[in-house]
MIZATOR-830572 format. One record per residue: x, y, z of N, C-alpha, C, O in turn; residue in one letter; residue number from 1. Coordinates in steps of 0.02 Angstrom, whole numbers, padded with zeros to 5 digits. Layout:
BEGIN
       nX       nY       nZ      caX      caY      caZ       cX       cY       cZ       oX       oY       oZ   vose   marba
        X        Y        Z        X        Y        Z        X        Y        Z        X        Y        Z      A     NUM
...
END
This chain:
BEGIN
       nX       nY       nZ      caX      caY      caZ       cX       cY       cZ       oX       oY       oZ   vose   marba
   -00782    01708    01064   -00823    01741    01113   -00778    01779    01162   -00729    01751    01187      X       1
   -00796    01838    01174   -00754    01884    01211   -00730    01859    01280   -00670    01862    01293      X       2
   -00774    01834    01324   -00747    01817    01390   -00702    01755    01390   -00665    01745    01438      X       3
   -00704    01714    01338   -00667    01651    01338   -00607    01650    01290   -00570    01601    01290      X       4
   -00598    01701    01250   -00548    01697    01197   -00476    01694    01224   -00432    01673    01187      X       5
   -00464    01714    01285   -00396    01712    01312   -00385    01654    01360   -00330    01647    01387      X       6
   -00434    01612    01370   -00426    01554    01415   -00389    01498    01377   -00409    01479    01322      X       7
   -00336    01474    01407   -00294    01423    01375   -00333    01358    01362   -00324    01327    01309      X       8
   -00375    01337    01408   -00413    01275    01400   -00459    01278    01340   -00461    01232    01300      X       9
   -00495    01333    01333   -00542    01341    01278   -00504    01346    01212   -00524    01315    01162      X      10
   -00451    01384    01211   -00411    01392    01150   -00380    01326    01129   -00377    01310    01070      X      11
   -00356    01288    01177   -00325    01223    01164   -00373    01177    01127   -00356    01149    01075      X      12
   -00433    01169    01153   -00482    01124    01122   -00512    01153    01058   -00527    01115    01012      X      13
   -00519    01218    01054   -00547    01249    00994   -00499    01241    00935   -00521    01225    00879      X      14
   -00435    01253    00946   -00387    01246    00891   -00381    01174    00869   -00375    01160    00809      X      15
   -00382    01127    00915   -00381    01056    00897   -00443    01037    00857   -00439    00999    00809      X      16
   -00500    01063    00877   -00562    01048    00841   -00560    01077    00770   -00583    01044    00723      X      17
   -00534    01136    00761   -00528    01166    00694   -00479    01125    00652   -00492    01112    00593      X      18
   -00424    01103    00682   -00376    01061    00646   -00407    00995    00625   -00394    00970    00570      X      19
   -00447    00966    00669   -00482    00903    00653   -00532    00913    00597   -00539    00870    00554      X      20
   -00567    00969    00599   -00615    00985    00545   -00579    00993    00478   -00601    00967    00427      X      21
   -00523    01028    00479   -00484    01037    00417   -00459    00971    00390   -00461    00960    00329      X      22
   -00437    00927    00433   -00415    00861    00411   -00473    00822    00380   -00464    00788    00330      X      23
   -00532    00828    00409   -00591    00796    00380   -00609    00822    00311   -00627    00784    00267      X      24
   -00603    00888    00303   -00617    00918    00237   -00567    00894    00186   -00585    00876    00130      X      25
   -00503    00893    00205   -00451    00870    00159   -00462    00797    00140   -00456    00778    00082      X      26
   -00479    00755    00189   -00492    00685    00175   -00552    00677    00129   -00550    00636    00083      X      27
   -00605    00715    00140   -00664    00710    00098   -00651    00731    00026   -00671    00697   -00021      X      28
   -00617    00786    00018   -00601    00810   -00049   -00553    00761   -00083   -00562    00745   -00142      X      29
   -00504    00737   -00047   -00457    00689   -00075   -00491    00624   -00096   -00476    00598   -00150      X      30
   -00536    00599   -00055   -00572    00538   -00073   -00616    00548   -00134   -00622    00503   -00175      X      31
   -00645    00606   -00140   -00688    00621   -00198   -00646    00625   -00262   -00666    00597   -00313      X      32
   -00590    00658   -00258   -00547    00665   -00318   -00517    00598   -00338   -00518    00580   -00397      X      33
   -00490    00561   -00289   -00458    00497   -00304   -00510    00445   -00324   -00495    00399   -00362      X      34
   -00571    00451   -00298   -00623    00402   -00313   -00645    00401   -00386   -00678    00354   -00407      X      35
   -00626    00451   -00424   -00643    00453   -00495   -00602    00401   -00533   -00625    00374   -00583      X      36
   -00541    00387   -00510   -00497    00340   -00544   -00522    00268   -00529   -00532    00251   -00471      X      37
   -00531    00228   -00581   -00556    00159   -00570   -00506    00116   -00531   -00446    00128   -00533      X      38
   -00530    00067   -00497   -00496    00016   -00458   -00448    00044   -00406   -00465    00045   -00347      X      39
   -00389    00066   -00426   -00339    00090   -00377   -00365    00151   -00340   -00355    00157   -00279      X      40
   -00397    00196   -00375   -00425    00255   -00343   -00480    00237   -00294   -00487    00268   -00241      X      41
   -00519    00186   -00311   -00573    00164   -00266   -00544    00134   -00202   -00571    00144   -00148      X      42
   -00490    00097   -00209   -00457    00067   -00150   -00429    00122   -00106   -00436    00121   -00045      X      43
   -00396    00171   -00136   -00369    00227   -00098   -00425    00267   -00065   -00419    00288   -00007      X      44
   -00480    00278   -00100   -00537    00313   -00072   -00567    00275   -00013   -00589    00305    00036      X      45
   -00567    00209   -00017   -00591    00168    00038   -00546    00176    00099   -00570    00182    00156      X      46
   -00481    00176    00089   -00434    00186    00144   -00441    00255    00175   -00436    00263    00236      X      47
   -00452    00305    00133   -00463    00373    00159   -00528    00374    00200   -00532    00408    00251      X      48
   -00579    00338    00177   -00641    00334    00214   -00631    00302    00282   -00661    00323    00331      X      49
   -00590    00251    00286   -00575    00219    00350   -00537    00268    00396   -00549    00269    00456      X      50
   -00492    00307    00367   -00457    00357    00406   -00505    00410    00432   -00496    00437    00487      X      51
   -00558    00425    00394   -00608    00473    00416   -00646    00447    00477   -00666    00486    00520      X      52
   -00655    00382    00481   -00686    00352    00540   -00641    00365    00601   -00665    00378    00656      X      53
   -00575    00361    00590   -00528    00376    00644   -00533    00448    00666   -00528    00463    00726      X      54
   -00544    00494    00620   -00554    00564    00637   -00617    00573    00679   -00618    00612    00727      X      55
   -00669    00537    00661   -00731    00541    00699   -00721    00516    00770   -00747    00546    00818      X      56
   -00684    00462    00778   -00669    00436    00845   -00629    00487    00885   -00642    00497    00944      X      57
   -00580    00519    00853   -00542    00571    00887   -00586    00629    00909   -00577    00657    00963      X      58
   -00634    00647    00867   -00680    00702    00884   -00722    00684    00946   -00731    00726    00990      X      59
   -00746    00623    00948   -00786    00601    01006   -00742    00601    01069   -00762    00625    01122      X      60
   -00681    00573    01063   -00636    00571    01121   -00619    00642    01144   -00616    00654    01204      X      61
   -00606    00687    01097   -00591    00756    01115   -00649    00790    01151   -00638    00827    01199      X      62
   -00710    00777    01128   -00768    00807    01160   -00776    00780    01231   -00791    00818    01277      X      63
   -00767    00716    01239   -00773    00686    01306   -00721    00715    01354   -00736    00733    01410      X      64
   -00659    00719    01330   -00605    00746    01372   -00617    00820    01389   -00604    00841    01445      X      65
   -00643    00859    01342   -00657    00929    01355   -00713    00936    01406   -00709    00979    01450      X      66
   -00765    00895    01401   -00820    00899    01449   -00797    00877    01519   -00826    00899    01569      X      67
   -00746    00835    01522   -00719    00813    01586   -00669    00863    01615   -00647    00856    01672      X      68
   -00651    00914    01575   -00605    00965    01598   -00532    00948    01591   -00490    00978    01624      X      69
   -00516    00899    01548   -00447    00878    01538   -00416    00913    01478   -00449    00926    01428      X      70
   -00352    00929    01484   -00314    00956    01427   -00284    00898    01389   -00229    00875    01405      X      71
   -00320    00873    01340   -00299    00813    01303   -00267    00833    01237   -00293    00874    01200      X      72
   -00209    00803    01223   -00174    00816    01161   -00189    00760    01112   -00170    00703    01124      X      73
   -00222    00776    01057   -00238    00726    01006   -00174    00703    00972   -00132    00744    00954      X      74
   -00166    00637    00964   -00105    00612    00931   -00098    00642    00861   -00148    00651    00826      X      75
   -00038    00656    00840   -00019    00683    00775   -00047    00754    00765   -00008    00800    00750      X      76
   -00110    00764    00774   -00142    00828    00762   -00114    00883    00808   -00103    00939    00786      X      77
   -00102    00867    00871   -00078    00917    00918   -00010    00943    00896    00004    01003    00903      X      78
    00033    00899    00871    00098    00920    00848    00095    00971    00791    00138    01014    00785      X      79
    00043    00966    00750    00035    01012    00694    00007    01079    00716    00028    01131    00691      X      80
   -00042    01078    00761   -00078    01140    00778   -00052    01174    00842   -00078    01227    00860      X      81
   -00002    01146    00875    00019    01174    00940    00048    01245    00933    00048    01283    00982      X      82
    00072    01263    00875    00099    01331    00867    00044    01384    00867    00058    01443    00876      X      83
   -00019    01363    00857   -00074    01411    00856   -00107    01418    00925   -00150    01461    00934      X      84
   -00087    01376    00973   -00119    01378    01039   -00082    01428    01083   -00101    01437    01141      X      85
END
């Protein structure tokens, strides 16, 4: 959106949200592909599913911090996406 595209706060949280979404897509596709393999694949898919719950928690925490007006850096994810901010 034109009036907000150059604001650092908005860009900071938007890029982190896109990175979080991409991680969720990768986890979902990975769990689907690995889930085809019996036993070991199912265990790995279960672990990926648990990691997806962690992504959901990060998304909630990021939304709360953004609504409070804080510049919050998500662990691990911020290190990956900081070059785009």
